[in-house]
C-alpha positions in Angstrom: -7.0 8.2 -27.1 -9.8 9.5 -27.4 -11.9 6.8 -28.7 -11.4 5.4 -25.1 -12.4 9.0 -23.9 -15.6 8.5 -25.7 -16.1 4.6 -24.8 -15.8 6.2 -21.2 -18.2 9.3 -21.7 -20.8 6.5 -22.5 -21.1 5.0 -19.1 -22.7 8.6 -18.0 -24.4 9.1 -14.5 -22.9 9.5 -11.3 -21.0 6.5 -10.4 -19.3 7.5 -13.9 -18.3 11.1 -12.0 -17.7 9.6 -9.0 -15.1 7.0 -10.7 -13.6 10.2 -12.8 -13.4 12.5 -9.8 -11.1 9.6 -7.4 -9.3 8.0 -10.3 -8.3 10.7 -12.9 -5.7 12.5 -10.1 -4.1 9.6 -9.7 -3.5 9.1 -13.1 0.4 11.0 -12.8 1.5 9.3 -16.1 -1.4 10.5 -17.9 -1.5 14.5 -16.7 -3.4 15.8 -19.5 -5.6 13.3 -20.4 -6.5 13.7 -16.7 -7.7 16.9 -17.7 -8.6 16.6 -20.4 -11.1 13.7 -18.8 -12.8 16.7 -16.2 -12.4 19.5 -19.2 -14.9 17.7 -20.7 -17.5 16.8 -17.9 -16.6 20.9 -16.9 -17.8 22.3 -20.5 -21.1 20.1 -20.3 -24.1 21.1 -19.2 -25.3 17.7 -18.6 -23.2 16.9 -16.1 -21.3 19.6 -14.3 -23.5 20.9 -11.3 -24.0 16.9 -11.2 -20.0 16.9 -10.6 -19.8 19.7 -7.9 -22.4 18.1 -6.1 -20.6 14.8 -6.4 -17.1 16.2 -5.1 -18.6 17.7 -2.2 -19.9 14.6 -0.7 -16.1 13.3 -1.2 -14.2 11.9 1.5 -11.0 14.3 2.3 -8.5 13.4 0.8 -9.9 12.4 -2.5 -11.7 16.1 -2.4 -8.3 17.1 -2.0 -6.9 15.1 -5.1 -9.1 15.9 -7.4 -9.5 20.1 -6.5 -5.8 19.6 -7.0 -6.5 18.2 -10.8 -9.2 20.6 -11.3 -6.9 23.6 -10.1 -4.3 22.6 -12.8 -6.9 22.4 -15.5 -7.4 26.8 -14.5 -4.2 27.0 -14.7 -3.5 25.7 -18.2 -6.7 27.9 -19.8 -7.5 30.3 -17.3 -9.7 32.4 -19.5 -12.0 29.2 -20.6 -11.7 27.1 -17.1 -11.4 30.0 -14.8 -14.9 31.3 -13.5 -16.4 27.5 -13.6 -13.4 26.0 -10.9 -13.4 28.7 -8.6 -17.3 28.3 -8.3 -16.7 24.5 -7.5 -14.5 24.7 -5.3 -16.2 27.3 -3.3 -19.6 25.0 -3.1 -17.5 22.4 -2.7 -15.5 23.6 0.7 
C-alpha cells in the first residue's frame, strides 16, 4: 500500500492536494490510509502551507468533511499533529 502512496505523491502540486482534500474523507473502508495520506502532507514542509490554502478555498461540504478527517488525525496522535491541525482549522475558517 505504501507503494501506492508513493505513486500518488509523485503527482504533486495543487491538483494533488485538492484531490486528497476532496477524496480522502470518503475513504470509509480505508480510514487509516486516508489519515496516512493526510499525515504525510501535514508533515511536508513543501506542501503543508499550500494544503491550508486549498482547504480554505473548498466548498463548505468538502471543507467540513476534510476538517473532520483532520480532527481524527489530531486525535490519533495529538502530540505530533495537534498544534498543526489546530492552526490549519483556525486558518481555514
